[in-house]
C-alpha positions in Angstrom: 2.6 11.0 14.2 4.8 11.6 11.1 7.5 9.2 12.3 10.4 10.1 9.9 11.6 12.8 12.2 12.8 10.1 14.6 14.8 8.1 12.0 18.5 8.5 11.2 18.9 10.5 8.0 21.3 7.9 6.6 18.6 5.1 6.8 15.5 7.1 6.2 13.4 6.9 3.0 10.5 9.1 3.5 7.2 8.4 1.7 4.7 11.2 2.4 2.0 9.4 0.5 -1.3 11.2 0.6 -2.5 14.5 2.0 -6.1 15.8 1.7 -6.3 19.5 2.1 -9.4 21.5 3.1 -8.0 25.0 2.8 -4.8 26.8 1.8 -3.6 30.3 1.5 -6.6 31.8 3.3 -4.5 34.5 5.0 -1.8 35.3 2.4 0.2 32.0 2.4 1.8 30.3 -0.6 -0.1 29.6 -3.8 -2.8 27.0 -3.7 -1.0 23.7 -4.0 -4.0 21.5 -4.9 -3.4 18.5 -7.1 -1.1 15.5 -7.3 2.6 15.5 -6.5 5.5 13.0 -6.5 8.2 13.0 -3.9 11.6 13.8 -5.5 13.9 14.4 -2.5 14.3 14.6 1.2 17.0 16.7 2.9 19.7 14.5 4.4 18.6 11.4 2.4 20.9 10.3 -0.5 18.9 7.1 -1.3 16.2 7.1 -4.0 12.8 8.2 -2.6 9.3 7.1 -3.4 6.1 8.9 -2.5 3.0 10.6 -3.7 1.2 13.6 -2.4 -2.4 14.5 -3.2 -3.8 17.8 -2.1 -7.6 17.7 -2.6 -10.0 20.4 -1.6 -13.1 18.8 -3.2 -13.7 16.2 -0.5 -15.4 17.4 2.6 -13.5 15.2 5.1 -9.9 16.3 4.9 -7.1 14.0 6.1 -3.5 13.1 5.7 -1.5 9.9 5.4 2.2 9.4 5.6 4.6 6.4 5.2 8.3 5.9 5.6 10.2 3.0 4.0 13.8 2.9 5.2 16.3 1.3 2.9 13.9 1.1 -0.1 12.9 -2.6 0.5 9.9 -2.3 2.8 8.8 -4.9 5.4 6.4 -4.9 8.2 9.1 -3.9 10.7 10.2 -0.8 8.9 7.1 0.8 7.5 5.8 3.5 9.8 3.2 6.2 9.3 -0.5 7.0 9.8 -3.5 9.0 8.8 -5.4 11.7 10.6 -6.8 15.2 10.6 -4.9 18.4 9.8 -5.4 22.2 9.4 -3.7 24.8 7.2 -3.1 28.4 8.3 -1.3 30.6 5.8 2.1 29.0 5.2 1.8 26.4 8.0 0.3 22.9 7.9 -0.7 21.4 11.2 -0.9 17.6 11.1 -1.8 16.1 14.5 1.0 17.3 16.8 3.4 18.1 13.9 3.7 21.4 12.1 5.1 21.8 8.5 6.1 25.0 6.8 5.0 25.3 3.2 8.4 26.5 2.0 7.7 26.7 -1.7 4.5 26.3 -3.7 4.5 26.9 -7.4 2.7 25.3 -10.4 5.5 22.7 -10.6 7.3 22.5 -7.2 6.2 22.0 -3.6 8.5 22.0 -0.6 7.4 21.1 3.0 9.7 21.5 6.0 9.0 19.9 9.4 9.8 21.2 12.8 13.2 19.3 12.8 14.2 21.1 9.6 13.7 18.1 7.3 12.5 19.3 3.9 10.6 17.1 1.4 10.5 18.3 -2.2 7.8 17.3 -4.7 7.1 17.9 -8.4 3.8 17.9 -10.1 2.5 14.4 -10.9 0.7 13.9 -14.1 -0.1 10.2 -14.3 -3.3 8.8 -15.7 -5.1 6.1 -13.7 -3.3 2.7 -14.5 -5.4 -0.1 -15.9 -2.4 -2.4 -15.9 0.6 -2.7 -13.6 3.7 -4.9 -13.2 4.9 -5.9 -9.7 8.5 -7.3 -9.1 10.0 -8.4 -5.9 12.0 -11.1 -4.1 10.7 -14.1 -2.2 12.8 -15.3 0.8 12.5 -17.8 3.6 12.5 -17.2 7.4 15.1 -19.2 9.3 13.6 -22.4 10.7 11.2 -23.0 8.0 10.8 -26.6 6.7 11.4 -27.7 3.2 8.6 -26.0 1.2 6.2 -28.0 -1.0 5.8 -26.3 -4.4 6.3 -22.6 -3.3 4.4 -20.0 -5.2 3.4 -16.3 -5.0 0.0 -15.0 -5.9 -2.4 -12.1 -5.9 -5.3 -12.6 -3.5 -8.4 -10.3 -3.5 -9.9 -9.1 -0.2 -13.7 -8.6 -0.3 -16.5 -7.6 2.0 -17.7 -10.5 4.0 -21.1 -12.1 3.7 -23.9 -9.8 5.0 -21.4 -6.9 5.2 -19.5 -8.5 8.1 -15.8 -9.1 8.2 -13.8 -10.0 5.0 -13.6 -12.9 2.6 -11.1 -13.8 -0.1 -11.1 -14.6 -3.8 -8.2 -16.1 -5.8 -7.4 -13.4 -8.4 -9.3 -13.6 -10.6 -11.9 -16.3 -10.9 -12.8 -17.9 -14.2 -11.1 -18.4 -17.5 -10.3 -14.7 -18.3 -7.2 -14.3 -16.1 -5.6 -10.9 -16.9 -1.9 -10.7 -16.4 0.3 -13.0 -14.3 -1.5 -13.4 -11.0 0.0 -16.6 -9.7 3.6 -17.6 -10.3 5.7 -20.7 -9.5 9.1 -20.0 -7.9 12.2 -21.6 -9.5 12.7 -25.4 -9.1 14.8 -26.0 -6.0 13.6 -22.9 -4.2 12.4 -23.8 -0.7 14.9 -26.5 0.1 16.9 -24.2 2.4 16.2 -21.1 4.5 18.9 -19.2 2.7 17.0 -19.4 -0.6 15.7 -16.3 -2.4 14.2 -15.8 -5.8 12.9 -12.9 -7.9 9.3 -13.0 -9.1 6.9 -10.9 -11.0 3.1 -10.5 -11.0 0.9 -8.3 -13.0 -2.5 -7.1 -13.9 -3.2 -6.3 -17.5 -6.7 -4.7 -17.1 -8.8 -3.1 -14.4 -10.4 -5.0 -11.5 -13.0 -7.5 -12.5 -16.6 -7.0 -11.3 -16.3 -9.8 -8.8 -13.2 -8.0 -7.2 -14.9 -4.6 -6.7 -16.2 -3.6 -3.3 -19.1 -1.1 -3.7 -19.4 1.9 -1.4 -22.8 3.3 -2.3 -23.6 3.4 -6.0 -20.7 5.5 -7.4 -17.6 4.5 -5.4 -15.7 1.2 -5.7 -12.4 -0.2 -4.3 -10.4 -3.3 -5.1 -7.6 -4.7 -3.0 -5.1 -7.4 -4.0 -2.6 -8.8 -1.4 0.7 -10.4 -2.5 1.0 -13.7 -0.7 3.5 -16.5 -0.5 2.1 -20.0 -0.3 2.8 -23.7 -0.6 0.8 -25.3 -3.4 0.3 -28.6 -1.6 -2.4 -29.9 -3.8 -0.3 -29.1 -6.9 -3.1 -27.5 -8.9 -1.2 -24.3 -9.8 -3.5 -22.0 -7.9 -4.3 -20.8 -4.4 -7.4 -22.4 -3.1 -7.2 -22.2 0.7 -7.2 -18.8 2.5 -7.1 -19.7 6.2 -4.2 -18.5 8.2 -3.2 -21.2 10.7 -0.5 -23.8 11.3 -1.6 -25.8 8.2 -1.7 -29.1 10.1 -5.4 -29.8 10.1 -5.5 -30.1 6.3 -2.0 -31.3 5.3 -2.8 -31.8 1.6 -4.3 -28.3 1.2 -2.5 -25.1 0.3 -0.7 -23.2 3.1 -0.2 -19.4 3.1 3.1 -18.6 4.7 3.6 -14.9 3.9 1.8 -11.6 3.1 3.8 -8.7 1.6 3.7 -5.3 3.5 2.8 -3.7 0.2 -0.5 -4.3 -1.6 -2.2 -3.5 -4.9 -5.2 -1.2 -4.7 -7.6 0.3 -7.2 -10.2 3.0 -6.7 -13.0 3.6 -9.2 -15.2 6.6 -8.8 -16.0 8.3 -5.5 -18.9 8.5 -3.1 -19.7 9.8 0.4 -19.7 6.2 1.5 -16.2 5.6 0.2 -14.9 8.7 1.9 -16.7 7.9 5.2 -15.1 4.4 5.1 -11.6 6.0 4.8 -10.7 4.7 1.4 -10.8 8.1 -0.4 -7.0 8.1 0.1 -6.6 5.4 -2.6 -5.5 6.5 -6.1 -7.8 6.0 -9.1 -6.6 3.0 -11.1 -4.1 0.4 -9.9 -1.4 1.6 -7.5 0.9 0.1 -5.0 0.2 1.0 -1.4 0.4 0.1 2.3 -2.0 -0.1 5.2 -1.6 2.5 7.9 -3.5 3.6 11.0 -6.2 6.2 10.4 -6.7 8.5 13.4 -9.9 9.9 11.8 -11.8 6.9 13.3 -10.8 4.9 16.4 -9.1 1.6 15.6 -9.4 2.1 11.8 -6.8 1.5 9.2 -6.7 2.7 5.6 -4.7 2.3 2.3 -2.2 4.9 1.2 -0.7 4.7 -2.4 2.9 5.2 -3.4 4.2 7.1 -6.4 2.7 5.3 -9.5 5.6 6.4 -11.7 8.4 4.8 -9.6 8.9 1.0 -9.1 9.2 -0.3 -5.5 10.1 -3.9 -4.7 7.2 -6.0 -3.5 9.0 -8.5 -1.3 7.4 -11.4 0.6 8.8 -14.0 3.1 7.8 -17.6 3.7 7.3 -17.8 7.5 8.7 -20.6 9.5 5.4 -20.8 11.4 2.4 -20.0 9.1 0.3 -19.4 12.2 2.2 -16.1 12.7 1.1 -14.7 9.4 -1.5 -12.0 9.5 -3.8 -10.3 6.9 -4.0 -6.5 7.1 -6.9 -5.4 9.4 -9.0 -3.8 6.7 -12.7 -3.4 7.1 -15.2 -2.8 4.3 
């Protein structure tokens, strides 16, 4: 379901992120709106909006994905959305149980209106795939957390597990050639009180390394970087323990205490296997995104990108109990 219809307009930041289109204008509807679009406005919403819309008729399995991020600083409690199937008949777009009217469709402007009368406006997006990207956000601490031991934030790569089963992790990246700022120490004194907060930045200055790429067939690849908050308990300046637990069994080892609701994703190429796995919704090159349910397959989730031309805060919180922290339930 496209959940923004159920939010108050004053608190709603709609992100209609990706929409794959199988057909449009077959019976005299608006001009074919194929291509990439960026969200520029939502009726009744005065706050800045962020979203990307891709209408793609080249892939056989059409699907949509939508996100909403109220208030502009996303967390797990406020992000809502999903992915699933859709149909287009003339000027109407049917997405699950929701119907949108294609109000305007020109070479530069697209307007979609839902059944509640909320109109989302887009302009044509012309952004080349990004080989570098800068992330900025705020680290905070959940009430009840202990004094933190050398708190840091880092990018952590998700990979396909051994033998194709489950997932495994890799500190980003391995080896001496470390592109960008991928692991950052927070200011001295941060972590002494639950009221602490601190700005941070992370970056990638080149495309995903070979060891970070997940192959889907021979022509499609995806890379996924999580933004995590951790205690560098062994004081070596890098994340080296990836288990999510209460961190008591190995007290001298690193302890992950938070995972941001936004992640960094990169798609390189395309393949039937990539589409079948549900990751065809990812944008080529690095882009911020989030994990949403994908109704095209039971129990599956997928990654949906945001507008690559507009910055969104990538916040992360140090949990009081690290055993409550979860990785996104992605499968490769």
